[in-house]
SERO-4910 file (N, C-alpha, C, O; in steps of 0.05 Angstrom, whole numbers):
BEGIN
 pado doro    nc1    nc2    nc3   cac1   cac2   cac3    cc1    cc2    cc3    oc1    oc2    oc3
  Unk    A     86   2407   1159     56   2389   1152     62   2373   1162     47   2360   1148
  Unk    A     74   2355   1178     66   2333   1199     77   2357   1222     90   2376   1214
  Unk    A     70   2353   1255     91   2353   1278     71   2336   1302     48   2330   1310
  Unk    A    106   2334   1306    109   2312   1333    103   2322   1351    108   2346   1350
  Unk    A     91   2313   1377     86   2323   1390     97   2305   1425     81   2291   1437
  Unk    A    124   2309   1432    130   2280   1457    116   2295   1487    115   2319   1492
  Unk    A    104   2268   1509    116   2285   1539    113   2251   1548     95   2233   1548
  Unk    A    141   2254   1555    162   2227   1570    151   2201   1549    170   2192   1538
  Unk    A    126   2189   1542    132   2153   1532    102   2153   1513     93   2132   1504
  Unk    A     87   2190   1506     67   2187   1488     80   2205   1481     92   2224   1491
  Unk    A     73   2191   1452     80   2213   1417     59   2209   1399     53   2190   1386
  Unk    A     45   2241   1402     32   2244   1387     39   2247   1362     62   2255   1359
  Unk    A     24   2241   1336     36   2250   1314      0   2278   1300    -23   2273   1305
  Unk    A      7   2294   1290    -14   2308   1271      5   2314   1248     28   2321   1244
  Unk    A    -21   2308   1235    -12   2318   1199    -35   2337   1196    -58   2333   1205
  Unk    A    -29   2353   1186    -43   2385   1173    -46   2373   1148    -28   2372   1131
  Unk    A    -76   2364   1143    -75   2352   1097    -87   2361   1087    -97   2346   1070
  Unk    A    -97   2389   1087    -94   2413   1083    -76   2419   1066    -74   2414   1042
  Unk    A    -57   2433   1085    -34   2444   1070    -20   2416   1063    -13   2415   1039
  Unk    A    -14   2393   1077     -8   2377   1050    -13   2374   1030      5   2375   1013
  Unk    A    -51   2368   1019    -61   2371    989    -51   2404    979    -48   2407    955
  Unk    A    -49   2422    991    -36   2452    977    -18   2441    957    -14   2441    933
  Unk    A     -9   2433    977     48   2423    974     28   2408    944     30   2416    921
  Unk    A     10   2385    953     16   2359    927      7   2366    900     12   2354    879
  Unk    A    -12   2398    904    -30   2402    888    -12   2422    868    -14   2427    843
  Unk    A      6   2430    886     29   2453    872     41   2436    855     38   2438    831
  Unk    A     64   2407    871     75   2401    854     65   2381    837     74   2390    816
  Unk    A     50   2354    830     31   2363    810     32   2375    784     43   2369    763
  Unk    A     17   2395    795     11   2427    771     58   2422    755     65   2430    732
  Unk    A     75   2412    772     94   2424    769    106   2403    751    122   2410    734
  Unk    A     98   2371    755    109   2345    740     85   2342    717     79   2321    705
  Unk    A     77   2358    715     54   2355    688     69   2376    662     67   2375    638
  Unk    A     79   2390    676     93   2418    669    130   2395    650    134   2388    627
  Unk    A    144   2391    673    161   2389    667    178   2360    642    198   2359    628
  Unk    A    148   2336    651    141   2322    641    125   2311    620    113   2290    627
  Unk    A    122   2315    604    111   2319    581    111   2296    573     98   2296    551
  Unk    A    118   2276    580    102   2239    583     78   2237    609     68   2215    614
  Unk    A     73   2250    618     64   2246    651     43   2265    638     41   2287    627
  Unk    A     20   2228    650    -10   2251    630    -20   2278    661    -16   2300    669
  Unk    A    -39   2246    668    -52   2253    701    -27   2246    734     -5   2236    734
  Unk    A    -44   2256    755    -22   2256    778    -54   2265    789    -71   2283    790
  Unk    A    -44   2224    797    -69   2211    808    -70   2219    847    -50   2233    849
  Unk    A    -79   2218    870    -86   2207    894    -95   2195    899   -119   2199    899
  Unk    A    -87   2176    906   -100   2153    912    -99   2143    946    -94   2162    962
  Unk    A   -102   2118    957    -94   2117    985   -119   2125    998   -143   2129    995
  Unk    A    -90   2124   1025   -121   2136   1041   -114   2171   1059   -120   2179   1081
  Unk    A    -96   2187   1033    -90   2209   1038   -132   2220   1023   -148   2235   1035
  Unk    A   -136   2207    996   -150   2216    982   -171   2218    999   -183   2238   1007
  Unk    A   -174   2177   1007   -203   2180   1024   -203   2190   1053   -220   2184   1069
  Unk    A   -184   2202   1056   -200   2230   1092   -193   2204   1099   -210   2202   1116
  Unk    A   -181   2181   1099   -184   2171   1131   -147   2174   1140   -143   2163   1162
  Unk    A   -126   2183   1131   -108   2189   1128    -91   2198   1168   -104   2213   1182
  Unk    A    -73   2190   1174    -66   2190   1204    -28   2201   1193    -14   2193   1174
  Unk    A    -24   2219   1210     -6   2224   1229     13   2210   1208     22   2222   1188
  Unk    A     21   2178   1216     35   2172   1199     30   2166   1182     53   2157   1176
  Unk    A     14   2160   1158      0   2166   1130     31   2159   1116     51   2156   1130
  Unk    A     32   2157   1086     49   2161   1067     21   2175   1046     -3   2179   1046
  Unk    A     47   2180   1028     20   2186   1014     21   2170    993     42   2157    992
  Unk    A      1   2166    969     12   2143    951     -8   2153    926    -33   2151    928
  Unk    A      8   2165    897      1   2160    885     -2   2151    859      3   2127    859
  Unk    A     -8   2158    833    -10   2134    812    -18   2163    788    -34   2181    785
  Unk    A     21   2147    769     17   2168    753     11   2157    729     13   2133    725
  Unk    A      1   2175    709     -9   2154    684     19   2177    665     26   2200    668
  Unk    A     26   2158    649     31   2172    617     30   2154    588     19   2132    581
  Unk    A     47   2173    574     46   2159    544     47   2140    547     42   2136    570
  Unk    A     52   2121    535     58   2096    519     85   2089    525     92   2080    503
  Unk    A     99   2088    536    140   2085    534    144   2057    507    131   2037    503
  Unk    A    158   2063    499    166   2050    489    194   2030    497    212   2045    502
  Unk    A    205   1995    499    234   2001    510    226   1986    550    206   1980    563
  Unk    A    262   1989    556    232   1986    587    225   2010    596    229   2034    593
  Unk    A    210   1991    610    194   2001    640    215   2005    657    211   1982    664
  Unk    A    231   2011    669    247   2017    694    262   2038    684    269   2058    695
  Unk    A    267   2026    650    292   2064    643    279   2080    635    292   2100    628
  Unk    A    250   2080    632    228   2111    629    225   2120    657    212   2141    659
  Unk    A    235   2108    683    219   2112    710    240   2125    722    233   2133    744
  Unk    A    266   2132    715    288   2140    717    278   2164    720    283   2172    742
  Unk    A    265   2181    705    270   2219    703    249   2221    729    246   2244    738
  Unk    A    244   2213    734    213   2220    767    245   2209    779    262   2227    776
  Unk    A    252   2191    788    271   2195    800    307   2210    803    327   2201    813
  Unk    A    301   2232    792    334   2237    795    327   2259    805    307   2264    819
  Unk    A    342   2271    797    361   2305    813    347   2327    816    342   2344    833
  Unk    A    337   2322    783    310   2354    787    294   2359    801    282   2342    814
  Unk    A    291   2390    803    283   2392    835    248   2394    833    231   2403    848
  Unk    A    247   2382    809    211   2370    813    216   2342    835    204   2339    856
  Unk    A    232   2328    828    235   2296    828    236   2308    881    226   2305    903
  Unk    A    259   2323    860    270   2331    898    241   2339    913    227   2323    925
  Unk    A    237   2361    908    224   2364    908    188   2354    934    178   2361    955
  Unk    A    184   2331    907    180   2317    907    168   2303    929    146   2303    941
  Unk    A    195   2288    932    215   2266    957    225   2293    984    243   2288   1000
  Unk    A    215   2310    984    226   2328   1016    184   2340   1021    172   2347   1041
  Unk    A    177   2336    994    137   2346   1009    140   2312   1019    157   2311   1037
  Unk    A    134   2296   1016    134   2275   1033    148   2265   1058    140   2245   1070
  Unk    A    170   2281   1067    178   2265   1107    162   2286   1109    154   2294   1131
***
C-alpha cells in the first residue's frame, strides 16, 4: 500500500489509496463482526478527504454502544492480540 523509492538523497513515498481503502473496508467488516458493541467504523481525516500523501496516517472514528464503568478499560479489547486488532495494526504500517 505504501511504496518508498529512493535515489541518492531523494526519497519518494507513494500511497496506493485504492488498495488501502479496500483493505480498511475488509477490516472494518471484521471488526463489526468481532466486537458486538461496535456500531460504526468511520474513516476521517486526510484519507477520507482525498488529500492523503504517502506519509499520511489512517484516522478512524469508532462509535460504540454506551458502556458503563471506566471508558479506558472499555478500550482494551480493541488493542488486544485478537486477529482483528493485529490485522488492523498491520494495515496501518
